[in-house]
C-alpha positions as CSV (number, residue, x, y, z in Angstrom):
1,M,-34.4,32.6,5.4
2,I,-35.7,31.0,2.2
3,L,-33.7,33.5,0.1
4,I,-30.6,32.8,2.1
5,T,-31.0,29.0,1.7
6,L,-31.7,29.5,-2.0
7,A,-28.6,31.7,-2.4
8,L,-26.4,29.2,-0.6
9,G,-27.8,26.4,-2.8
10,L,-27.1,28.4,-5.9
11,T,-23.6,29.2,-4.7
12,V,-22.8,25.6,-4.0
13,A,-24.2,24.5,-7.4
14,A,-22.2,27.2,-9.1
15,L,-19.0,26.2,-7.3
16,L,-19.7,22.5,-8.1
17,Y,-20.2,23.4,-11.7
18,L,-17.0,25.4,-11.9
19,S,-15.0,22.6,-10.2
20,M,-16.4,20.2,-12.8
21,I,-15.3,22.4,-15.8
22,W,-12.2,24.2,-14.6
23,N,-9.9,21.5,-16.0
24,F,-11.5,21.7,-19.5
25,S,-9.0,24.5,-20.4
26,Y,-6.1,22.0,-20.1
27,W,-5.6,21.4,-23.8
28,R,-6.4,24.9,-24.9
29,K,-3.6,26.2,-22.8
30,R,-1.3,23.8,-24.5
31,R,-2.5,24.9,-28.0
32,V,-3.9,21.4,-28.8
33,P,-7.2,21.4,-30.7
34,G,-10.1,19.1,-29.8
35,P,-13.8,18.9,-29.4
36,K,-15.7,20.6,-26.6
37,P,-16.1,18.3,-23.6
38,K,-19.4,17.8,-21.7
39,I,-19.7,17.9,-17.9
40,F,-19.4,14.5,-16.2
41,T,-18.6,12.5,-19.4
42,G,-16.1,14.7,-21.2
43,N,-15.9,13.5,-24.8
44,Y,-17.3,10.1,-24.1
45,P,-21.1,10.7,-24.1
46,N,-21.9,7.0,-23.6
47,L,-19.2,6.5,-20.9
48,Y,-21.8,5.6,-18.2
49,T,-25.0,5.0,-20.1
50,M,-23.3,2.4,-22.3
51,K,-25.9,3.0,-25.1
52,R,-23.1,2.9,-27.7
53,N,-19.6,1.4,-27.6
54,M,-17.0,4.1,-26.7
55,I,-15.0,3.3,-29.8
56,Y,-17.8,4.9,-31.9
57,D,-17.5,8.1,-29.8
58,L,-13.8,8.2,-30.5
59,N,-14.4,7.4,-34.2
60,D,-16.6,10.5,-34.6
61,I,-13.7,12.6,-33.3
62,Y,-11.2,10.7,-35.3
63,K,-13.1,11.3,-38.6
64,E,-13.5,15.0,-37.8
65,Y,-9.9,15.7,-37.1
66,K,-7.8,13.1,-38.9
67,N,-7.0,15.2,-42.0
68,K,-5.8,18.2,-40.1
69,Y,-4.0,17.0,-37.0
70,D,-1.8,14.1,-35.7
71,A,-3.4,14.3,-32.3
72,V,-6.3,16.2,-30.5
73,G,-7.1,16.8,-26.8
74,I,-10.1,15.1,-25.3
75,F,-11.4,14.3,-21.8
76,S,-12.6,11.1,-20.1
77,G,-14.8,12.7,-17.5
78,R,-12.4,15.4,-16.2
79,V,-9.2,13.5,-17.1
80,P,-7.4,15.0,-20.1
81,Q,-6.3,12.5,-22.7
82,L,-4.4,12.9,-26.0
83,L,-6.2,11.1,-28.8
84,V,-3.8,9.9,-31.5
85,V,-5.5,10.3,-34.9
86,S,-2.4,9.8,-37.0
87,P,-1.1,6.2,-37.5
88,E,2.4,7.6,-37.9
89,L,2.2,9.1,-34.5
90,A,0.8,5.8,-33.1
91,H,3.8,4.1,-34.5
92,R,6.1,6.6,-32.8
93,V,4.3,6.0,-29.4
94,F,4.9,2.3,-29.6
95,L,8.4,2.2,-31.1
96,T,10.3,5.4,-32.0
97,N,9.6,7.3,-28.8
98,F,8.9,4.2,-26.6
99,K,10.9,5.6,-23.7
100,N,8.5,8.6,-23.6
101,F,5.4,6.3,-23.5
102,H,6.8,3.3,-21.7
103,D,3.9,2.4,-19.4
104,N,0.2,1.6,-19.8
105,E,-2.5,3.7,-18.1
106,L,-3.7,0.7,-16.1
107,S,-0.5,0.9,-14.0
108,K,-1.8,4.0,-12.2
109,L,-5.3,2.7,-11.6
110,T,-4.3,-0.4,-9.5
111,D,-1.6,-1.6,-7.1
112,E,-0.7,-4.8,-5.2
113,K,-2.9,-4.0,-2.3
114,S,-6.0,-3.5,-4.3
115,D,-5.4,-6.2,-7.0
116,F,-2.4,-8.4,-6.6
117,I,-2.9,-10.4,-9.8
118,L,-3.7,-7.5,-12.1
119,S,-0.9,-5.3,-10.8
120,N,1.6,-8.1,-11.4
121,N,0.5,-8.6,-15.0
122,P,3.2,-7.4,-17.5
123,F,0.5,-5.2,-19.0
124,S,0.2,-3.2,-15.7
125,L,3.9,-3.3,-14.6
126,T,6.1,-0.3,-15.1
127,G,9.8,0.5,-15.6
128,E,12.3,-2.0,-14.3
129,K,9.6,-4.3,-12.9
130,W,8.1,-4.7,-16.4
131,K,11.5,-5.4,-17.9
132,Q,12.2,-8.1,-15.3
133,R,8.8,-9.7,-15.6
134,R,9.0,-9.7,-19.4
135,A,12.5,-11.3,-19.1
136,D,11.0,-14.0,-16.8
137,I,8.0,-14.8,-19.0
138,T,9.5,-14.6,-22.5
139,P,11.5,-17.9,-22.2
140,G,8.3,-19.7,-21.3
141,L,6.7,-18.7,-24.6
142,T,9.4,-19.7,-27.1
143,N,8.4,-21.4,-30.3
144,S,9.9,-24.7,-29.1
145,R,7.9,-24.7,-25.9
146,I,4.7,-23.8,-27.8
147,K,5.5,-26.7,-30.2
148,S,6.0,-29.0,-27.2
149,V,2.4,-28.5,-26.0
150,Y,1.0,-28.7,-29.5
151,P,-0.1,-32.4,-28.9
152,V,-2.2,-31.0,-26.0
153,T,-3.7,-28.5,-28.4
154,N,-4.7,-31.3,-30.8
155,K,-6.2,-33.4,-28.0
156,V,-8.4,-30.5,-26.9
157,C,-9.4,-29.9,-30.6
158,Q,-10.6,-33.5,-30.8
159,Q,-12.6,-33.1,-27.6
160,M,-14.2,-30.0,-29.0
161,T,-15.3,-31.9,-32.2
162,E,-17.0,-34.6,-30.1
163,W,-18.7,-32.0,-28.0
164,V,-20.0,-30.1,-31.1
165,K,-21.3,-33.3,-32.7
166,K,-23.2,-34.0,-29.5
167,Q,-24.7,-30.5,-29.7
168,I,-25.7,-31.1,-33.3
169,R,-27.5,-34.3,-32.3
170,L,-29.4,-32.3,-29.6
171,G,-30.6,-30.0,-32.4
172,S,-31.2,-26.6,-30.8
173,R,-33.0,-24.2,-33.1
174,E,-30.9,-21.3,-31.9
175,G,-27.8,-23.1,-33.0
176,L,-24.5,-23.1,-31.1
177,H,-23.5,-20.2,-29.0
178,A,-20.0,-19.4,-30.4
179,K,-18.6,-17.7,-27.3
180,D,-19.7,-20.7,-25.2
181,L,-17.9,-23.0,-27.6
182,T,-14.7,-21.0,-27.9
183,L,-14.5,-20.2,-24.1
184,R,-14.8,-23.9,-23.4
185,F,-11.9,-24.5,-25.9
186,T,-9.6,-21.8,-24.4
187,T,-10.4,-22.8,-20.8
188,E,-9.5,-26.4,-21.5
189,M,-6.6,-25.5,-23.7
190,V,-4.9,-22.9,-21.4
191,T,-5.6,-24.8,-18.2
192,D,-4.0,-28.0,-19.6
193,C,-1.0,-26.2,-21.3
194,V,-0.3,-23.9,-18.4
195,L,-1.2,-26.0,-15.3
196,G,-1.3,-29.5,-16.6
197,L,-4.9,-29.9,-15.3
198,S,-8.1,-30.6,-17.0
199,A,-11.0,-28.2,-16.7
200,E,-13.4,-30.9,-18.1
201,S,-14.9,-28.1,-20.2
202,F,-16.4,-30.4,-22.8
203,S,-18.0,-32.7,-20.2
204,E,-21.4,-32.7,-18.6
205,K,-20.0,-31.4,-15.4
206,P,-17.1,-29.0,-16.0
207,T,-14.8,-28.2,-13.0
208,P,-15.4,-24.7,-11.4
209,I,-12.6,-23.3,-13.5
210,M,-14.8,-22.1,-16.3
211,A,-17.3,-20.6,-13.9
212,H,-14.6,-18.6,-12.2
213,I,-13.2,-17.5,-15.6
214,N,-16.7,-16.1,-16.5
215,D,-16.7,-14.3,-13.1
216,L,-13.3,-12.9,-14.0
217,F,-14.6,-11.2,-17.1
218,S,-18.2,-10.4,-16.1
219,P,-19.0,-6.7,-15.5
220,N,-17.9,-5.6,-12.1
221,W,-20.1,-2.7,-11.0
222,S,-17.8,-1.7,-8.1
223,F,-15.0,-1.4,-10.7
224,V,-17.3,0.8,-12.9
225,L,-18.3,2.9,-9.9
226,L,-14.8,3.5,-8.7
227,F,-13.7,4.2,-12.3
228,A,-16.4,6.8,-12.6
229,L,-15.3,8.5,-9.4
230,V,-11.6,8.6,-10.5
231,N,-12.7,10.0,-13.9
232,T,-14.8,12.7,-12.3
233,F,-12.4,13.6,-9.5
234,P,-8.9,12.7,-10.8
235,S,-7.2,13.6,-7.5
236,L,-8.9,10.6,-6.0
237,G,-6.7,8.4,-8.1
238,H,-4.0,8.6,-5.4
239,L,-6.5,7.2,-2.9
240,I,-8.7,4.9,-4.9
241,K,-7.2,1.9,-6.7
242,L,-9.3,-0.4,-8.9
243,R,-9.8,-4.1,-8.5
244,M,-10.7,-6.1,-11.6
245,V,-10.1,-9.6,-10.2
246,P,-12.7,-10.4,-7.5
247,H,-11.4,-11.7,-4.2
248,H,-13.2,-15.1,-4.6
249,V,-11.6,-15.6,-8.1
250,E,-8.2,-14.8,-6.7
251,R,-8.6,-17.3,-3.9
252,F,-9.8,-19.9,-6.3
253,F,-6.8,-19.6,-8.6
254,V,-4.3,-19.4,-5.7
255,N,-5.7,-22.8,-4.5
256,L,-5.7,-24.1,-8.1
257,M,-2.1,-23.1,-8.5
258,G,-1.2,-24.9,-5.2
259,T,-3.0,-28.0,-6.4
260,A,-1.2,-27.9,-9.8
261,V,2.2,-27.4,-8.2
262,K,1.6,-30.2,-5.7
263,S,0.4,-32.6,-8.4
264,R,3.3,-31.9,-10.7
265,K,6.0,-32.3,-8.0
266,S,4.4,-35.6,-7.0
267,Q,4.4,-36.8,-10.6
268,Q,8.0,-35.7,-11.0
269,A,9.0,-37.5,-7.8
270,T,7.9,-40.8,-9.3
271,G,10.1,-40.3,-12.3
272,N,7.3,-41.2,-14.7
273,F,6.3,-37.8,-15.8
274,Q,8.1,-35.7,-18.5
275,R,6.4,-32.7,-20.0
276,T,8.1,-29.5,-21.1
277,D,5.1,-27.2,-20.7
278,F,4.6,-23.8,-19.1
279,L,4.2,-25.1,-15.6
280,D,7.5,-26.9,-15.9
281,Y,9.1,-23.6,-16.8
282,L,7.3,-21.7,-14.0
283,L,8.5,-24.2,-11.4
284,Q,12.1,-23.8,-12.6
285,L,11.6,-20.1,-12.4
286,G,10.1,-20.3,-8.9
287,E,13.1,-22.3,-7.6
288,K,15.5,-19.8,-9.3
289,R,13.8,-16.8,-7.8
290,N,12.4,-18.4,-4.6
291,L,8.8,-17.5,-5.5
292,G,5.9,-18.5,-3.2
293,T,2.6,-19.8,-4.4
294,R,1.0,-16.3,-4.6
295,H,3.9,-14.9,-6.7
296,L,3.9,-18.1,-8.9
297,L,0.2,-17.5,-9.4
298,A,0.9,-13.9,-10.5
299,H,3.3,-15.3,-13.2
300,T,0.8,-18.0,-14.1
301,M,-2.1,-15.6,-14.5
302,T,-0.1,-13.8,-17.2
303,F,-0.6,-16.9,-19.3
304,L,-4.2,-17.5,-18.1
305,L,-5.6,-13.9,-18.2
306,D,-4.1,-13.3,-21.6
307,G,-5.3,-16.6,-23.0
308,F,-8.9,-17.1,-22.0
309,E,-11.1,-14.2,-23.1
310,T,-9.2,-12.6,-25.9
311,V,-8.4,-15.8,-27.8
312,A,-12.1,-17.0,-27.3
313,A,-13.3,-13.6,-28.7
314,V,-11.0,-13.7,-31.8
315,L,-11.9,-17.3,-32.5
316,S,-15.7,-16.8,-32.2
317,H,-15.6,-13.8,-34.5
318,M,-13.5,-15.6,-37.0
319,L,-16.1,-18.4,-37.1
320,L,-18.8,-15.7,-37.5
321,L,-17.0,-14.2,-40.5
322,L,-16.2,-17.6,-42.1
323,G,-19.8,-18.6,-41.5
324,R,-21.1,-15.5,-43.4
325,D,-18.9,-16.2,-46.4
326,E,-19.1,-19.7,-47.9
327,V,-16.6,-18.9,-50.7
328,V,-13.9,-17.8,-48.2
329,Q,-14.7,-20.8,-46.0
330,Q,-14.3,-23.3,-48.9
331,H,-11.1,-21.6,-50.1
332,L,-9.7,-22.0,-46.6
333,R,-10.8,-25.6,-46.4
334,E,-9.1,-26.3,-49.7
335,E,-5.9,-24.9,-48.3
336,I,-6.2,-26.9,-45.1
337,L,-7.3,-30.4,-46.1
338,P,-4.3,-31.5,-48.1
339,H,-2.0,-31.0,-45.1
340,I,-3.9,-32.9,-42.5
341,R,-2.0,-35.9,-41.2
342,E,-3.6,-38.3,-38.7
343,G,-6.4,-35.8,-37.9
344,S,-4.3,-32.7,-37.5
345,I,-1.8,-30.4,-39.3
346,P,1.9,-30.7,-38.2
347,Y,3.0,-27.8,-36.1
348,D,5.5,-26.5,-38.6
349,K,2.9,-26.5,-41.4
350,L,0.4,-24.7,-39.2
351,N,2.5,-21.6,-39.5
352,D,2.9,-21.9,-43.3
353,L,-0.7,-21.5,-44.4
354,P,-1.0,-18.0,-46.0
355,Y,-4.8,-18.0,-46.4
356,L,-5.3,-19.1,-42.8
357,D,-3.1,-16.3,-41.7
358,A,-5.0,-13.8,-43.9
359,C,-8.4,-14.9,-42.5
360,L,-7.1,-14.6,-39.0
361,N,-5.6,-11.1,-39.5
362,E,-8.7,-9.9,-41.3
363,S,-10.9,-11.2,-38.5
364,I,-8.7,-9.3,-36.0
365,R,-9.0,-6.2,-38.1
366,L,-12.8,-6.3,-38.0
367,F,-13.0,-7.4,-34.3
368,P,-9.8,-6.5,-32.6
369,P,-9.2,-8.1,-29.2
370,G,-8.3,-4.6,-28.0
371,F,-9.8,-1.8,-30.0
372,M,-7.8,0.9,-28.2
373,T,-4.7,1.2,-26.1
374,S,-4.2,3.8,-23.3
375,K,-0.6,4.7,-22.7
376,L,1.1,7.0,-20.1
377,C,3.6,9.6,-21.0
378,T,6.6,8.7,-18.8
379,E,9.0,11.4,-20.1
380,S,7.8,14.7,-21.4
381,I,8.2,15.2,-25.2
382,E,7.5,17.9,-27.8
383,L,5.5,16.7,-30.8
384,P,4.5,18.2,-34.2
385,N,0.8,18.3,-35.0
386,K,0.5,18.5,-38.8
387,D,-1.5,21.8,-39.5
388,G,-1.4,22.8,-35.8
389,P,1.5,24.1,-33.8
390,N,4.0,21.9,-32.0
391,F,3.0,21.0,-28.4
392,T,4.4,19.4,-25.3
393,V,3.0,16.2,-23.8
394,D,3.6,16.3,-20.1
395,K,4.7,13.4,-18.0
396,G,1.6,11.5,-16.6
397,T,-0.6,12.4,-19.6
398,V,-2.9,9.6,-20.9
399,I,-2.3,8.8,-24.6
400,V,-5.2,7.0,-26.4
401,I,-4.5,5.1,-29.6
402,P,-7.8,4.1,-31.2
403,H,-6.7,1.0,-33.2
404,A,-10.2,0.2,-34.4
405,C,-10.5,3.7,-36.0
406,H,-7.3,3.1,-38.0
407,M,-8.3,-0.4,-39.0
408,M,-11.8,0.6,-40.1
409,D,-10.7,3.6,-42.1
410,E,-11.5,3.3,-45.8
411,E,-8.5,5.3,-46.7
412,Y,-6.3,2.4,-45.5
413,F,-8.7,-0.5,-46.0
414,P,-11.2,0.1,-48.8
415,D,-14.7,-1.2,-48.1
416,P,-13.6,-1.6,-44.5
417,L,-16.8,-3.3,-43.1
418,T,-16.4,-6.2,-45.6
419,F,-14.5,-9.4,-44.7
420,K,-11.7,-9.6,-47.3
421,P,-8.8,-11.9,-46.3
422,E,-7.1,-11.0,-49.6
423,R,-6.0,-7.7,-48.0
424,F,-3.4,-9.8,-46.1
425,M,-2.3,-12.1,-48.9
426,E,0.7,-9.9,-50.0
427,P,4.0,-11.1,-48.6
428,D,4.4,-9.6,-45.1
429,A,1.2,-7.6,-45.4
430,A,0.4,-7.7,-41.7
431,K,3.9,-6.6,-40.9
432,T,3.7,-3.8,-43.4
433,F,0.3,-2.6,-42.1
434,R,1.7,-2.7,-38.5
435,E,4.8,-0.7,-39.4
436,R,2.4,1.9,-40.9
437,G,0.5,2.0,-37.6
438,I,-2.8,1.0,-39.2
439,F,-3.0,-2.7,-38.0
440,M,-2.4,-3.3,-34.3
441,G,-3.9,-6.7,-33.6
442,F,-1.4,-7.5,-30.9
443,G,0.2,-4.1,-30.3
444,D,3.7,-3.3,-31.4
445,G,7.1,-2.4,-30.1
446,P,8.8,-3.7,-26.9
447,R,5.4,-4.2,-25.3
448,I,3.9,-6.2,-28.1
449,C,1.7,-9.0,-26.7
450,L,3.9,-11.7,-25.1
451,G,1.4,-14.5,-25.9
452,M,0.9,-13.6,-29.5
453,R,2.4,-16.8,-31.0
454,F,0.7,-19.1,-28.4
455,A,-2.7,-17.3,-29.1
456,Q,-2.2,-17.7,-32.9
457,C,-1.4,-21.3,-32.5
458,Q,-4.6,-22.0,-30.5
459,I,-6.8,-20.1,-32.9
460,K,-5.3,-21.7,-36.0
461,A,-5.5,-25.2,-34.6
462,A,-9.2,-24.7,-33.6
463,I,-10.1,-23.3,-37.0
464,V,-8.3,-26.2,-38.8
465,E,-10.3,-28.7,-36.7
466,L,-13.7,-27.0,-37.1
467,I,-13.3,-26.2,-40.8
468,S,-12.2,-29.7,-41.7
469,Q,-14.9,-31.4,-39.6
470,F,-17.9,-29.1,-40.1
471,N,-19.7,-26.8,-42.6
472,I,-20.3,-23.5,-40.7
473,K,-23.3,-21.2,-41.2
474,V,-24.6,-18.3,-39.2
475,N,-27.9,-18.8,-37.3
476,P,-30.6,-16.2,-38.1
477,K,-30.6,-15.2,-34.5
478,T,-27.2,-13.5,-35.1
479,R,-27.2,-9.9,-36.3
480,K,-25.9,-9.2,-39.8
481,D,-23.8,-6.2,-39.1
482,N,-20.6,-5.7,-37.1
483,L,-22.0,-3.5,-34.3
484,Y,-19.9,-3.8,-31.2
485,D,-21.4,-4.6,-27.8
486,P,-21.8,-1.2,-26.0
487,S,-21.0,-2.6,-22.5
488,L,-17.6,-4.2,-23.1
489,F,-14.1,-3.0,-23.6
490,L,-13.6,-5.8,-26.1
491,A,-14.9,-5.7,-29.7
492,N,-17.6,-8.3,-29.3
493,L,-20.6,-8.5,-31.7
494,N,-23.6,-7.0,-30.0
495,G,-26.2,-9.7,-29.1
496,G,-23.7,-12.6,-29.4
497,I,-22.9,-15.1,-32.2
498,W,-25.0,-18.1,-32.9
499,L,-23.8,-20.7,-35.4
500,D,-25.3,-23.7,-37.3
501,L,-22.7,-26.4,-37.7
502,E,-23.1,-29.4,-39.9
503,A,-20.9,-32.4,-39.8
504,R,-19.0,-33.0,-43.0
505,Q,-18.9,-36.5,-44.5
């Protein structure tokens, strides 16, 4: 009996093992080279332990294969992925062969039943739905509309200055937590510009908005668990859909949207309110398309989701890099100060400060808001592979473009770990790097980030305010390297950023 039980146990274990590795021949059959995957994790050894950020796992593969191939086959768990190691191929995926790689991987991981907000974000939408949503949103993010809310931006910047001065008076030895500062800024900024409401982020008692934003971007273990299951058993992807936006956060923002709409319509009814902001545009769109509150929220969350965390992350890391380099900081200050009028820089001049642009782009290169993009092959295509044979990418295949690997490659950016804004001082440098596929701060092609100009405006305005008002230094609590946090999909400095700010006379 014992022998029978043991034999059955060994048989089950063998069958389980075979089921876990049977798909590992996927790329070999297609004549695509790549590293040998491991059971459960594939080619992401830190996928579940989170001891090291996954971009470093990809970078190891990238450095091994980049001189021989344009792309290699890897696995996330048991899910085959094509890792793009050639910037030229990355450029083709985003632009030249866009129709073959139209959608993002996230689109197959969620749906309206599991996560209404996320599945209605342009990043997740597919095909004609994406085209329609982009057509809906783009007119709300024109240069003239961003300019119209620029006074709101300046008002929030001034509130931020007063809050920082108060923190300086309190005199914490640990300094100022940069992410707390920048998230307060983006919360107040985006909530006011998009909804016309105040989050009171710089007050003693902020509204619940900021707390719910933190919940929105905090690690969701049910999300991680389901993601692990789908990675291990890809066939479950048809049954399991992921939810990133927690139910209580969705309910909160639905109610908040209802409050904003009711308040705005009441103000408009009195005839005393005129403001050409994003909510004004969304209400016009809602009437045109007969959208209810929930669908209006889905449109609104495009502005909110894309503007809170990513902008705060870029801004906090830009402050970190400026704080580390007094020479660059002073150079930037000397560019900014002559153009300040009545406490701020005119909107048109904000976009005509080359060194500010260079500092922003170099900050994004070192700490990209998205260090990789996962696309879906939507139409099969045959591709060349440098020293290897041509191969076919089948419809449904996940394509991984590791932007951080390209942006940290010394072949393209000498001394890549050093903050050197001068890299972007040549005319159209950022555009040239992007066309080469080696700089993807906001993506590229038809699906380039919709809110790019709005995000840049927020970051620049905040930097102008802080650089002109304060001397920025890095608190000793902050690590001195650029190691990414292992637990996040964003390129955040591990351990956080702590700053010492000193008011300028």
